[in-house]
N, C-alpha and C positions, 0 to 999 in steps of 0.2 A: 469393262463396262463404263468406267469413269476414271478421271484423273482429278487429283485434289492438290491445291497449293494454298498455303496460308501467307497472305501478304504481310509486309513489315508492320502494318498497323493492327494486325490480328484478324482481319477479315478473311474468312475462308471462301475459296473459289473452287467450285466443282464443275467439271465439264463432262458431257456425254456426247460423243461423236455419232451422228446418225447420217451417214453419207448419202442416203437416198431420200432424205427429207427435204422438202422445199421450204420448210418453215424453221425458224429459230425461236425458242422460248427462253425467257429470262425470268427466273423466280428469285426474289429477294426475301429471305426469311429472317425474322428477328425473334429472339427468345423473349417475347413480351406478350402478355394477353391479360384477360380479365382476372386470372387467379393471382397476378402480381399486384393487384390494386387493393388499396384500403377501402373501407366502406365509403369514405368521403370522395374517393377517386373513382368509384364504380362507374364504368363506361368510358373512362378516359382513353384507353387504348383504341377503342372503337371511334371515339371522337377525333383523335389524332389521325387515324386512317382516313376519315372523311376529309379532314382539313388539308391533307397532303395533295389533294386534287384541286385546290382552290386558287392556286397561283404562286408563281415564283417571279423573281426579277426579270427573267428571260421570257417567261410565258405567263403573262399577267393575269389571265382569267382561266376559269375552268374550261371554257370553250377552246382557248389556245392549246391547253394540254391535250384535250380530247382530239382536237382536229389534227394535231401533229401525228398521232397514231392512226386515227380513222382515215386520214388523208392518204395513207398508203395501204389501207385495207386491213390494218392490224387490230388487235384487241388489247386493251389496257384495263386492269382491274386490281382490286385488293380486297382483303378480308381480315378482320380481327377475330381471333378465337380465344379459347381459354388459356392455351399455353404458347401460342405463337401468333404473330401477325405477318402476313405476307403480301407482297406487291408483285404483280406479274404482268408480262407483256409478251404477246405472240405476234410475230410479223413474218412476212416472206423474207427469205435469206438476204436479198440485197439491202434490206432496211434494218439489219441487225444493229449497226452503229447508232442509228436514230433511236431505236428502242432503248438501248443502253443509256444514251444521253438523257432521254426523257425520264427514265427511272431514277437515275442519279440526281437529276435536277429536282424532282419532287421530294426525294428523300433527304437531300442535303440542303436545299435552298428554299423550301416552302416558306412563305412570308408569315403565315398565321396572323394575318391582319385582323385587328379587333372587330372590324365590321363583318368579316367572314366568320369569325368565331360566333358572333351573336346570331348571324343568319343561319349558320349550320346547326347551332344549338336548337333552334325551332324545328329544323328539319328532322333532327334526331328525336325530339320529343314527339313529333308526328309519327315517326317510325315506331316508337315505343307504343303509341296509341294503336297503331295498325296491328302490331303483334297481339296486343290485348284483345282486339276485335276479332282476331282469327282464332276460333276454338282449337284448331289443329295445332297452332303454335303455342297457344296458351296452355294446353294440357302438357305440352313438352316442358314448359317452364315450371309447372307444378311438380312434375315428376323429378326434375333436377333438384328442386328444393327438398323433396323427400329423400333423394339419394344422398345429397350432400348438405345437410341442414346447418345453418349458421356458419357457412363457409363460402368463400368467393366462388367456388365451383358451382354452388347452387344458385348463383345469381345469373340473371340475363347478361350476356356479353355487352349489350348496349347500355347496361346500367338501369337506373330507374329515373323517373321524371325529377324527383327531388335532387338526386346527385348530379344529373346532367345540368339542371338549372343553376347549380352552385359551382360548377367547374369554371374557373377563370383562366385567362391567358397565362398568368404566372404559374399556375398549377400545370398547365400544358407544357410550357417551356421547361419547367423543372423536371417533369416526368420524362420529357425527351432527353434532357441532359443526362439523366441517370440510366436510360434504357436504350435509346437509339445510338448505339455505339458500334464501331467496327468489330470489336471483340465479341459482340453479341449478335453477329450477323453472318449469314451464309448466302452467297450468291451462287445459284445453280443455273447452268446454261446447257441446253440440249438442242441439237440440230446439226446441220452440215458445217461444223466449226472444228477447228483444231485448238488444242489446249494452249500451245505456245502463243498463237495469234491472240486468243481471247485474253490470256493473262496480261498482255501488254496493254490492251485497251481498257480492261477492267481496272488495272492499276492506275491508269491515267484518269479514269472517271472517279474512282473511290480512294485512291492512294493518299490523297490529302486529308481524308476524313480522320479525325483523331478524337480522343476522349479517354476519360479515366475508366477504371473497371466498372462493370455494371453495378447498380445499387443492389441491396440485399435481395435474396431469392424470394421464393413464394412460400406461403403458409402451407405446411404439410397437412395432409388429411389423414385422420384416423377414424375408422368406422365406429359409430356409436349407436346406441339404441335410439330409435326415433319412431314417431307415429307411422303407421302403415298406410294411412288413407288420407287423401285430400280431395274434397268435392267442392267444385264451384258451380253453384246453381245458376243456370242461364237458360234463356229461352232460345234454343237452337233447333235447327232442322234435324240434326243427328246428335247422338250422345257420343262424345269422343273419350276414349280411354287409353291410358298408358299403364301397362303392367310391367314392373321392372324388378331387377335384382342387382345388387352390387356385383361387379365383374372383376376383371384382372388388370393389373398395370401393364404398361407398354412392353416392359422387358421380362415379364413373367414367363417362365419356361412353358407354361401350358396355354399361353394366349392363342396359339394357332389351333389347338384342339378346341378352344372355345369358339374361335372364328368358324371352324368347320361345323360345330354344333349349331351355331346360329344359321349357317347356310341351310342345314337340314331343317331347322325349325321354321324359318320365315323369310328366306331370301329367294325370290323368284316365284313364278306361277306353278312350279311343281313342288314347292315346299310343303311341309306338313300343314302349316297354318292355312295357307292359301287353299289347298285341296280340301281340308276338312271344314274350315270356318266359312269360306266363300262357296266353293263348288258343291260340297256335300250338304251343308246345313243352310246355306243361303243367308247367313247372318250379317255379312259385311261386304261392302264393295271394296273398301281399302283395308288391307290387313298385311302386316309385315313385321319383321323383327330386325333389330340392329344391335351392334356392339360398339362400345367406345373404350379405347385404352388410353389412359392418362399416365402421368409420371408415377403416381403412387396409388392409383385407384382405377376403377373402370365401372362399366355398367352394361347390362343387357336389357333391352327395352322392347316390348311388344306394343304396337299401336294398332287400334282398330276404330272405325267409325260405324256405329250401329244404330238401329231403330231404338227409340227410348225404351219401349217395353221389353226389348230383347237383351238389354244390358246384362242382367243376371245370367241368362243362358249363355251369352257370348263369353262372359268372364269365366264361367265354369268350363266351357269347352276349351278355352285357351289354357287354363290351369291343367286340364286333363292332358293336353298335348305336352305341356312342360313335364308332367310326371312320367309320361311315356319315354322320355329321354333317359331315364335311369337305366333302361335296358339297352344293351348293345344293338346298334342298328345292323341291318342286313348288309352283306357284302355288296350287293348291287346298289343299295341306297348310299352307302359310304363312297363307292366309286363315283356315282353320279355327283355327289356333293364335292368331291375332290376335283373332278373334271370341270364343274361349274366354277369353282374358286380359281383354279389355274387358268382356265380359258379366259375369264374376265380380266385377270391380271395381265396375261400375255397380250390380249387385245388392246388394253390401255397403253401398253408400251409401244404401240405404233405411233402415238401422238407425242410430239416434242414437249408439250406442256405437261403431260403425265410423267414423262421421263425426268424432267427437271424437278417436278414435285416429288417424285420417288426418292431421288438422291438428296435433295436439299431438305425435305421434311425429316428424313431419318437423321441426317447430320445435326440439324438444329435441336432435335429432341433427344437423341440417344448418343450422339458423338460416334456413331458407327453406321455403316451402310451395308446392308445385306443385298446381294444381287438377286435378280429375279430367279435365277437358277437355284440359288440357295434356298429361297422361300419355297419354290416348287418341290425341292427335295424334302424339306421339312413337312410339307403337306402330304407328300406321297408316303412318308414314314408313319403317319398317324394311324393308329389302330382303332377299331370299333370299341375296344375295351377302354382306351384312353379317353374317347369322347364320352362314354358312359360315366367314367370316373369323374371327369370335370363336371358333368351334370349333377352327380351325387354330392359333390363338394360345394357347389354353388346354389343349386336349386333347393333352397331350404325354406320351410314355411315361414319362420319368423323373420326372414330377410325380405319377404315379398313387400313390394310397394305398389299401391294403386292410386292413380290420379284420374279424376273424371271431371269433364265439363259438359253440362247439359241440365235438363229439367229433372234432376234426381229428387225423388220424394223421400227416400229412406236410406240415409248413409249407413245406418247400423246394419241393415240387411247386407250391404256390400262388404262390410268388414267381416261378416260371418262367412262370406264366400272365400276368403283368403285361406284356403285349406288345400293341402296336397295329399 
């Protein structure tokens, strides 16, 4: 499925050959994100990701960078998350070398001009304001703080207004020097390419990149007692809620059983939550669940947007669906969930961007890569009893967390609802 080479400077290169693909995707992953930041640095990974698109000596303006890729019909983007930052580009096969050149240019030669720093600072502050103005995003921030209190994982990846206003260019260049290093980087490429060919051009583009070992790691997380409820009273058209439970780390042996449980609970229009909360009870237009696996923790979160007066009824109905997971699911429902999970995985692998993300994301976070066939085999082997067991171990009353944004009158009433 893939070939891997470590360059002399420590950068890891992974290629996946897709001979029938007309596109090539390059994903550059760095093991740096918001959980690596101190309180004073909150949002600096996200800030740097923005600034890498503002200009280099060869491409002086953001327009020059964007036009280089858009001029050939390609896509260039990036994102900072909790445990990684990645930059990616997808182009038609004839423009592969251009895409590689642009990515290497912005990663290794961005100017971080003081004028750009100040201008982008204001852009990010407005981004933070926009998130706060969105009840859907705001309730997600509140549930993160409940799940990971007093910890970088519980902070918004973008930081907060105070921290962003205090980050200066010296802090940015210092953070870069300690984190943006070849030994901290994986370049994953997928498309109609051959490993030997790619290895030469990647070595030419990135081989001169040097640096010391990465700065210290991240702050470990240990689950601790915390308040179960956060309510932000706001005048909104809907009441937005997130009901969450601590989940499982990325390498936990039961993580795939939890993923399957989540599929049964709230993934897709045939999931239990969608059928019961939306179709049968008519309580919500948007209702779904998701899981997140991090290095040493995780979460399972249910989101819904409901009419104000129906919040207690909706919360009770969601909790009932959680408690029903204690019992083994039927053979037909288990089979449907497995086929949905496998089908969506396999369909994603037709896209070069997804293939590069699959290999590079695993390598940067776990230092190992499972093939799609290996994951399919793991999913096929999961039993109904294993799904029920993970539900019994994780869905525990005193671990429940509820965040609400809306015109809530009685928070105490909501706390009384947190019963299984």
